[in-house]
N, C-alpha and C positions, 0 to 999 in steps of 0.2 A: 504494500500499500504506500509505503514511503516513496516509492520509484514514480508512481503516479502523482503523489504530491508535488514532488519536484519538477516534473514535466508541466504540470499546471501552473506553477508559479512560473516557470520559464516562459510559457507561452503568453502569459498575461503581461510580462515583464516586456516582451517583444512588441506586443500590441500597444502597450502604453508608450512605448518608445517611438513608435512610428506615429502615433498620435500627436506625441509632443514635437517630434521633428515637423510634421506638416503645421503645426501651430506656431513654430518658431521661424519658419520660413514661409510666410504668406506670399499667395500671388497678388499682382495688381490687375486691376480693372480701370483704365483711364476713360473717364466718362465726361463727355462735353456737349455743350449745346450751343447753336448759333442764336443770332437776334430773333426774338420773335417767341420765345419758350424756354422752359428749363427743362432738366432731365434731373431726378432725385434717385439716389444719391449723385453728387456732382464731384468730380475731381478724382483724385488717385484712391481708390476704394480697396481695402486689402481684403482678401478672401483666403481661408484657408484651403490647402490643396485638398481637392475631392468635395469641396463647399459648394454651396449655391448662393446666387446673388441675384436679385430682381431689379430693374430699374422701371422706372415710371416717366414717362414723356408727356408733358402738357405745354400746349399751345396758350399764348397769350391771348386776350380778347383782339379780335382782328385777324388774326393768323390761324395757320392751321398745320399741322405737321406734314413736311413735304416728303421726309424719308429719314429711316435710321439705318445707318451703317454700322456693322459689326465686322472688325477687324478692315474694314476698307471694303466690305460687300454689303449691298443693298439689303435689307430685309423687309423694306416696304415701309407704309406710312403707320406704324404700330404704336398703339399708346403704352404698351409694357414690353418689356423683353426679359427673359431670365436665362442665365447661364447656370448650367447643372452641371455638377461633377468636374468643376473647375481644374485644370490639369496644366495650364499655361496662361502666362501673361496674355491680357485682350484689351480692346479698345472698343468703345460704342460712342457714337456722335449723332446727335439729333439735329435736322436741319429744318427750318420752317419758311413758309410763305406769306404775304399779307393776301388776306381776302379780298379779291376783286369783286367791285360792285360798280353796276353798269346803271345809269341814269336815262332814261330815254322820254 
């Protein structure tokens, strides 16, 4: 029975060490927004390796979300974007356009 206990203790120590290493070496998601709206959170957001992070994109009054790009690739005019199981640094950028009104 002592051999089983030692094995369990060693396995738990390895798992705790891996979790600690992920927390000590977070990854960065750089979030930015152009004129006409906001992204939340903004700036350099730290995420533990394997963690998740959701961003909310909101246009100002008189603007609309024109596009959201993740790592330079368009994901469309979305109001939220979730990174899941993060395993590398990323970027997310929101762009906005003014609403056009026509007077006739």
